C-alpha positions, 0 to 999 in steps of 0.5 A: 553534491553535484557534478556540473554538466553545462546547464544540467547537473549529475546529482549524487543526492537529492533534497526532499522538501517535505510538504512544500508551502507548509514548511513553517508547520512541519513541527506541528504536522509531525504530531498527527503523522507520528501518531498515525504511524504509531497506530499503523505499526501497533495495529498491524503487529497486533494482527500478526500476533493474534493470528499467530497465537490463535490456531483457529485463525490459521486459514487462507483468509487470515494468512493473506491478512498477515501478508497485508499486515507485513506489506503495510508495515513496509509501506508505512516504514518506507516513508514515515521515518524519513518524513518525520526526520524532515519534520524534526531534524531538517534531514532533507538530504537523501542519497541517490541510491537511497532515493531509488531504494525508497522508490522501489520499496514504495511502488513494489509493495503497493503492487504486491498489496494489490496482488494480495487483494486479488488473491483474497478475492480468489479465496472468497470466490472459491469459499462461496462459489465452490465451498466443498473444494475450498480447503482442497484448492486453497491449501497452505502451499497454494496460499504461500505460492499466491503470496510469492507470486504477488511478491515476484510480480511486484519485483518484476514490474517495479524493478525496472523503474529505478534501474531505468532512472539509474541507467538512462537519466543521469542529468537533472535540472535540480536536486530539489524534489518537491515531495516528501519521498522519492516518488517515481514521477517526482524524480523523472520530471526533474531529468534533462534527458528524454523521459518518454520511456520512463513515462510510458513504462510507469503508465503501463505498470499503473494500468496493469496493476490498478486497472486489471487487478480491479477488473479481476476483483470486480469480476470475482465479486460479480460471480460471488453476488450471482452465487449469493442471489441463488441462496434460499433465504435472506439470512443466508445471503446476508451471512454469506456476504458478511464473510466478504465485508472486511475484504470489500472494505479493505479494497476500498480503503486501498484503491480509493485513496490511490484513485483520488490522489492520482486524479487530483495529481493529473487533472486538478492543476489548480490544487496547491502542491501541498494538497497533492503531497498530503494526499500522496502521504495519506494513500500510503498511510491510510490503508496500514491504519484502517486495515487492522481496524476493518478486520478487527471490527468485521471479522468475528474471530479476530474481534473475539480474540482481541476482546479476550486478550483485553479482558485478560489484561484488565483482570487484577493479578 
């Protein structure tokens, strides 16, 4: 419903288009999206279950992995049910408060995930550069505090985004959001009011999270590689780097889709809108799908435990 105010309107709800330009294919697009969402949910629940039952995995690296699994479940569930509702039932309408809540969960937990990757980089740094003190530095209490700090940072950084929209931007040109979810800039660009503050704050948060976190992670790996080079034999070097392989792959899986989506949105103005929206959905869906795969393939203990469970399930009763 809208309350008119001259040329601009005060919306009580918005209309999500889904994938603009591909409306006729929505029912077919629901098949890969629903399948990928199911894989993401099952994969992350499996990781949580394996770490819970396998006591040898009760170590800092795997606790951080569990945090990633929970975050990925929240991220994918913040967008996919609504997108599938649009595909299957034409449920385009979304209440204003629900829209702002969705915006908060998406951007907050993406920020939290970046913070967890930074904490994992610190864990790898201590494990390789100061292995004798690893268990003393990365205690269970410290791991919990790092996870809590990442969460509070996400809330602190992202909390003002929906609040500023709610308090500063009341008039909009249209209720139609050319997106499949309530992304911050997709909503802000519809406003009739001055959005300079909202734009600057959003860009500042993007810089703080993506640029500074990636620089800090890079710095930690520079020091890790320097420590690895000093090892006596090539076998020792490869074995040590192998403990970082899953983390490096997960970082690439997280940051590359975001970078591609952001660069395409900002600089490729001739790219069709549906490509932008598909990329925006994939960068929220790819990490939840690939993170469990990466850790299951690259982490020996998780791989062995999964194989043990599969063999036990395959045995005749």
